[in-house]
N, C-alpha and C positions, 0 to 999 in steps of 0.2 A: 891738780887732780880733778877739781870741780870742772875746770874748762874742758879737760879730756872727756869727762862723763857727758857733759852737755853736747860736745862735738859728736860723740858716739850716738847720743840720742837723736841728734838732727840727722846723722847719716842713716841711722835705723829707719827714721820716719820716711826719708826720702826713698829708701829701698822699698818699704812697705807700700808707700803711695804709688810706686811704679808697678806693683803687681796688678793683675786683672781685678777689676772692681766687682767680683761677684760676692754675694752674701753667704755667710755660713748656713743660712736657711735654704739656699739654693739646693734642690735635691741632688744636683750633680756636683756640689762643692767639694765633696771628699775625693772624688775622682781627680778633680782639677787641682785642688790643693796639694794633695799628696803626691801626684804623679804627672797627669797629662796637662796640667796648667803651666808647667815649667817649660820654657822655650828650648832648654837643653836636653829635655827628656827624650831619649832614643834608645834603640837596641841594636845590637850587632847582628846583622844578617848573615854575612860571611866575614871571615877574619879581615879586619881593617875596613870593612864597609858598613856604615850605619844607616838606619832608617829612623827618621823623626817620628815620634809618637805624640808630638805636641798638638794640643787642641786649643785654637785661638778662641778664647771665651767671647771676645768682641764680635766675632763672626757667629758664633753659636747663638748668642742671644737675639740676633736679628734674623735667624733662619726660621723657616716654617716649622721646624721641630723644636723650637726653643722651650716649649712647655713639656717636652718629653724627657724621660729619664735615659741615661746612658744604657741601662739594662733593658729598656724597651726595644732597642735595636740589637744589642749585645746580650741576647737572651741566655746565652750559655754561661754568662758570668754570674756566679752565685755568691761570691765573696769578694770584698774589696779590702786590701789589694788582692788581685787574682794571680795565681801562681803560673798558669799556662796561657799560652797565646789563645785569644778568642777565636771562635770559628768564623767563617765568611758569613756576614749578614745577609738577610734575604728580605729585600724591600717588599716582595710580594706577600709577606706575612701580614702586611697591613693594606697595601695598595692592590686591591682586587674588587671586582664588582660585588656590591652588597656587603662590604666589609662592616663590622660592628663598631669600629673605632672612629669612624667618620673621616677616614683618609680620602682625599680627593682622587677622583678617577676620571680623567678626561676621555679616555678610551680604554680598551682592554690591555693593560700593561702586561698580562700574562702572555699576550701574543708575542712578547720579546722572545720567548723560549723557541718559537717556530720561525723567527726572523733569521736573516743572514747573519746578524750579529750574535744572536742567541745560539744558533747552530755552531758558530765558530767558537764561541765560548765553551760550549759543551765538548768540542774536540779538544779543548786544552790550548787553543791558540793564545799565546801570551799577549797579542796585540788586539784581541777581540775586545771591544767596548762592552761595559756593563752599565748599570745604572749610574754609579758615581763618576763614570767617565764623562757623562754629559751634564749631570745635575750636581756634581761635586759631592763631597762627603759630609762635612759638618756645616758648611756655608750654604745650605740648599735654600734658595730664594724662590719665590713664586714666579712663573713664566712672565708675569706682567711687570716684574721689577727689572728696570734697565741694567741693573748689575748682575742679573742672572744669566748664566752662560746659554740658557734656553729661551731667553728673551728673543723676540723674532729678529731684531737687528744684529744679534750676536750669534745666531745659529750658523750661518756660513763659516764663521771663524772657529766655532766649536767643532763642526764637522771637519773643517780644514785642518784641525790638529792631527787627524789621521790621513785625510784625503787631500793632501797638499797640492798635487798637480790639478785636481779638479777645482780646488778653491782658487787657484791662480787663473784658471779659465772663467770661472764664474764672476769674479770681480771685474772682468772686462766686458761682460755680457750686459745687455739692456737691463736685465733684472738686477744684477749687481751695481750698476751705476745708479739705477733708480733708488736702490736701498742706501747707497752712500749718500744720496741727496735727501735721506730721511723719509722716503716714500715707503711706509711700512706695509703698504698693500702689495708691494712687489714680491714676486715669488722667491721663497728661499728653499733650501734643501728639503725641509719637512713637508712643504706644500706639494711637491711632486712625489718624493719618495715615501711619505708618511713618516710617523715617529717610531712607534713600537713594532707595528706590523709591516716591517720593511722586508719584502721578498725579492728574489732575483727576477729580472724582467721576463724570463721565459715561464715564470709561474703565473698561471691564470688569476691568482689572487693578487698579484702585484698591480699597483696603480700604474706601472709603466709597461705592463704587458701590452703588445701591439693592439689587442682589441680594446684596451682601457685607456690608451694614451689620449685620444681625442677628448674623452670625458674628464680626464685629469686636467688637461689644459683648459677645458671649458669651465671648470670651476671658477676661474678668474675671468677668462676671455669671453664668457657669455654674460658676465655681470655688467649690466649697463652702467651702474653707478660708478664702479671702479674704472672701467675702460673710457667712459666719457671724460672723467677728470684727467686722463692721460692723453686724450685725443686719439684713442685706438678704436676703430669700428668693431662692433661685435658680431657683424654678419658672417665673419669667416667661419665660425663654428657651424652655423646652419649650412653655409656653402659647402663646406667639406663633407658634411654628413649626407649632402644630396649629390655629391660628386661621384664619379666612377670609383675613386679611391675609397671614399667613405662607405659606399654601398657594398663594395667588395669586402672590406673588413667586417662590415655587419654580418655578411653571409659567411664569415669564417675564413676568408682568403688572406691569411696573416702576412704574406709577403707583399701585399699592396702597401703603397706609401701611406704613412701616417704623419702627423705634425713633425716629429723629430726627423723624419727621412729627409725633409727639405730644409727645415729651420735649424736642425742641429739640437743639441740639448743643454749642455752646460755653458757653452760659449754662444749663446744666441745673440746675434748682432742685427742692427738695423739693415733693412734692404738697401739703404744708401751707402752702407759701409762696404768698401771694395773687398773686404775679407769675408763678407757674408756669403753663404752658399746660394742665397736668393738674390744677390746683386745681379743686375741684368748681364753683366759680363761673365758671371759664373753659372747662370742658369743651364746652359747646354750641358755642363759637366755634371751639375746636380741632377738633372733629369736623366742624363745619360747613364747614371748608375743603374737605372731600371730599363730605360729606353736607349739602347746602344746606338741607335741612328739619329738621336736628337741633334739637331743643329742650332746654330745661332738664332734661327727664326723663332725659337720658343720664347725668346725674350720679348717678342712683338705681341705675344698673347696676353690675355688677362686671366688673373687667378682669383680664386674665391669669389666666383660670380654666382648669383642666384638667378636662374632663368626667369623667374616670375618678377624679378626687379627690373623696372624700366632703365636703371642705370647699366644693365647688362648689354645695352645696345642691340646689335643684330641678333644676338643669342635670344634676347627677350622677344623680338619680332618673330623669329623662327619658331620659338616656343609657343607664342600666341597663335601662329598660323596652324601649327599641328594641334594645338588645344581645340581651336574652333573647328578645325577640319574633322577632328575625332567626334566632337559634339555633333556636328552637322550630319556625319555618317550614321551616328547612332540614332538621331532623330528621324532621319530618312528610313533607317532600318525599322524603327518602331512604327512609323507610319505605314510602311509597306505591310508589316505584319498585321496592323490594325485593319487596313483596307482588305487584305486577303481573308482575314477572319470574318469581316463583315460580309464579304461575298459568299463565303462558305455557308454562313448562317442563313443568308437569303435564299441560296439555292436549296439548302436543306429544308427550310421552312416552305418554299414553293412546291417541292416534291411532295412533302407531307400533306399539304393542302389538297393536291390533286388525288 
């Protein structure tokens, strides 16, 4: 009998030691001990189909919300155990500009409501992402944590959970390949599309609206430190803005070509890659989208050149010729005006003297 008691005691100790190691003094202990800390805790959604309501304490205690109470988010729960299903939580009750609880705000999260995701959520789209779709529920980690789904290296995979086809294109691109090689400066989804204020491309507020594309790309491609480390010249941005295409867009002619018109967007490839739209063998077809008569001769041309740069070759010399021609004509014009005025004053002075 004694042996049986000892054996039961050992088994009991093993079972207890396998439970989550939260303290009774933990403010969330009752929620976890009585219900949500049990791995088999679930509810029946429809007959025969169950949803897990288990909360992993090990994940909760390393999350950014580890000091928060369950009821800080589930504000409608007034008694434990609660009898009815809690309402949908609202992250914006803490995460807004000027909040009094000290919740971090990188940008205006309330813009989510105006975004394509927020609008879809309001319409009742079951596939529309909300905060927890990207940040998770209880295991919310800071974006600087490599285990966070919104850590920069993880963002493409997180977005790819819904945008599968785009993700498969991105991983083949120069940006995706660089990220795979741990180049965290490489562009990911949120660098181009933004995070919470994600608008459709035809919305002027969108970072990918035709009038904004060049500035969006320029955030990285005009950064000398980033580009020099990768051996990518930065003059393309200035060259584009001074080109016919760039000037046309600046004046609101949105059908003019922008960066994505030639380079593509998700599957941007090196100009040396035969699949790239800017590979010499594909340039006629790429330019032909806007210029129907474009021939293979376009591949002989030079792109992203700055007329004031000596590397522009003959374009530089033609630019210099017209620059000095204009200056010479203006100097001659001013001299002519000065001589004419001088003569008028002399004649006027002589007549008056007589």
